[in-house]
C-alpha positions in Angstrom: 0.0 0.0 0.0 1.5 3.3 -1.1 0.4 5.4 1.8 0.9 3.1 4.7 3.1 4.6 7.3 4.1 2.8 10.5 5.6 4.9 13.4 7.6 3.1 16.1 9.9 4.0 18.9 13.4 2.7 18.3 14.8 3.2 21.9 18.2 1.6 21.0 18.7 4.5 18.6 16.9 7.1 20.8 14.5 8.0 18.0 11.1 7.5 16.6 11.0 6.2 13.0 8.5 6.2 10.2 8.6 3.3 7.7 6.6 2.5 4.7 4.9 -0.9 4.0 8.1 -2.3 2.6 10.1 -1.3 5.8 11.9 1.7 4.1 12.8 4.5 6.5 10.8 7.6 5.6 11.7 9.9 8.5 12.7 10.1 12.1 13.0 12.3 15.2 15.9 12.0 17.5 15.2 12.4 21.2 16.9 12.5 24.6 15.0 10.7 27.4 15.2 11.3 31.1 13.1 9.8 33.9 10.6 12.8 33.7 11.0 14.3 30.2 11.6 13.7 26.6 13.5 16.3 24.5 12.9 16.2 20.8 16.2 17.2 19.1 15.9 16.8 15.4 13.1 15.8 13.0 13.8 14.8 9.4 11.8 13.4 6.6 13.9 11.8 3.9 13.7 13.6 0.5 11.7 11.0 -1.4 8.9 11.1 1.3 8.5 14.8 1.9 5.0 16.3 1.4 3.2 13.2 2.8 2.7 14.2 6.4 5.4 11.9 7.7 6.8 14.3 10.2 3.4 15.1 11.5 2.5 11.5 12.0 5.8 11.0 13.9 5.0 14.0 16.1 1.5 12.7 17.0 2.8 9.2 17.9 5.7 10.5 20.0 3.6 13.1 21.8 0.8 10.6 22.5 3.4 8.2 23.9 4.8 11.0 26.1 1.3 11.7 27.4 0.7 8.0 28.0 3.9 7.7 30.1 3.6 11.0 31.9 6.6 12.6 30.4 7.1 16.4 30.0 8.0 17.5 26.5 11.0 19.7 25.6 10.6 20.8 21.9 14.2 21.7 21.0 13.6 20.9 17.3 12.2 23.8 15.2 9.6 21.4 13.7 8.3 20.3 17.1 8.1 23.9 18.3 6.0 24.8 15.3 3.9 21.7 15.6 3.1 22.3 19.2 2.2 26.0 18.4 -0.3 24.7 15.8 -1.6 21.7 17.8 -2.6 23.2 21.2 -4.1 19.9 22.3 -0.6 19.0 23.3 0.1 22.2 25.2 -0.3 20.4 28.6 2.8 18.4 27.8 5.2 21.4 27.6 6.5 23.5 30.5 6.2 23.0 34.2 3.9 20.3 35.4 0.6 21.5 36.9 0.4 21.6 40.7 -1.9 19.0 42.2 
């Protein structure tokens, strides 16, 4: 299937990867993980796959995983900064945790 994209965490490489149905790498985001936060360092979509929403799909998966595991998000990558500005549904993940 031409538009099938699978996003998976590759913890041994400290990055999330997007692959097509044939297993070809389409894009990735490098991260640094601590016990309480994940910093997204660099997102890249490989040239042959640009314009297909690959980076956005990686961002959604990685941010949902951060939410599910209770991690704070540090968007050090320009793409993630812009993505978070445009997708305010993830605003609760950035900055200081709310007081309980």
